[in-house]
Structures are given as structure tokens and as C-alpha cells.
C-alpha positions in Angstrom: 112.2 89.8 135.1 109.5 91.9 133.4 110.0 95.7 133.1 107.2 97.9 134.3 106.6 101.5 133.2 104.3 104.1 134.7 103.0 107.0 132.7 100.4 109.7 133.6 98.2 110.0 130.5 95.9 113.0 130.0 93.2 113.5 127.4 92.3 116.7 125.6 88.9 115.9 124.4 87.9 117.1 120.9 91.5 118.1 120.0 94.0 116.9 117.4 97.7 117.3 116.9 98.6 117.3 113.2 102.1 115.8 113.2 103.7 112.8 111.5 102.2 109.5 112.6 104.5 106.6 113.5 101.6 104.2 113.4 97.8 103.9 113.0 95.6 101.1 114.1 92.0 100.2 115.0 91.1 99.7 118.7 88.1 98.8 120.9 88.9 101.4 123.6 91.4 103.9 124.9 93.5 101.4 126.8 94.0 99.4 123.6 95.2 102.6 122.0 97.6 103.5 124.9 99.4 100.1 125.4 101.3 100.0 122.1 102.5 103.6 122.8 103.9 102.4 126.2 105.9 99.7 124.3 107.3 102.1 121.7 110.0 104.5 122.9 109.3 106.9 120.0 105.7 107.4 121.0 105.0 110.7 122.9 101.3 111.1 122.3 98.2 109.7 120.5 95.2 110.9 118.6 92.1 108.7 119.2 88.9 109.0 117.1 86.0 110.5 119.0 83.6 108.0 117.4 83.8 104.4 116.3 83.3 103.0 112.8 80.6 100.5 111.7 82.9 97.7 113.1 82.8 99.2 116.6 86.4 100.2 116.5 88.2 103.5 116.8 91.2 104.8 114.9 94.2 105.4 117.0 97.2 107.3 115.7 100.6 107.0 117.5 102.7 110.2 117.3 106.4 110.8 117.9 105.7 114.4 119.0 103.2 116.2 121.2 101.3 119.5 121.7 104.2 121.0 123.6 106.7 120.6 120.8 104.3 121.8 118.1 101.7 124.0 119.8 100.6 125.5 116.5 99.5 122.0 115.3 97.3 121.4 118.4 93.8 122.4 117.4 90.2 121.9 118.3 88.7 119.0 116.3 85.2 117.4 116.8 86.4 114.1 115.4 89.4 113.3 117.7 90.7 113.3 121.3 94.4 113.9 121.9 96.1 111.7 124.5 99.5 112.8 125.9 101.9 111.7 128.6 102.0 114.2 131.4 105.0 112.6 133.0 107.6 111.2 130.5 108.7 107.6 130.7 112.3 107.1 132.0 
């Protein structure tokens, strides 16, 4: 029987959290960025590039921390959007 998880993601547009990445990959859209995070128990938030490259893809950074744990590392940034889980996965 498959397991289903529900998470309430929020986006802080034009913000970036500068913490250690646990993964980085190229994606076509925000959902393609979020799904690997849902499958990784260490993932607590993401940084998604605000604009795509020449190949039409966006950089997505998977993070094992978030803006609540490191508020000093949460800053305005015109190149990124920060995606975080409002309700933690159980």
C-alpha cells in the first residue's frame, strides 16, 4: 500500500536561505522542485531560482534547514524564491 504525505508549502518570493544544501537539481517548474523534497525526510525547505536558464529549467536547492532555524540567513534576493513547509510532515 502506498504512503501518502501532505504538506502545506508556502513561498517567500525573492528571498533566499543561505544554509547547507543537501541537493541541487534542474527542474521545469515548482512542483518538480517540491516532489523530491517530499520524498526526502531531511528536506525542510527549498530555494528555487526566480528565472530559468537557456534550457528553460530552473535551479532547485534542497535544504535540511529553514528560515525559522536560521533567521539571520533568510534574506531578500532578486534571483531566488524560498519554499518552506508550513506544516511539518509526520
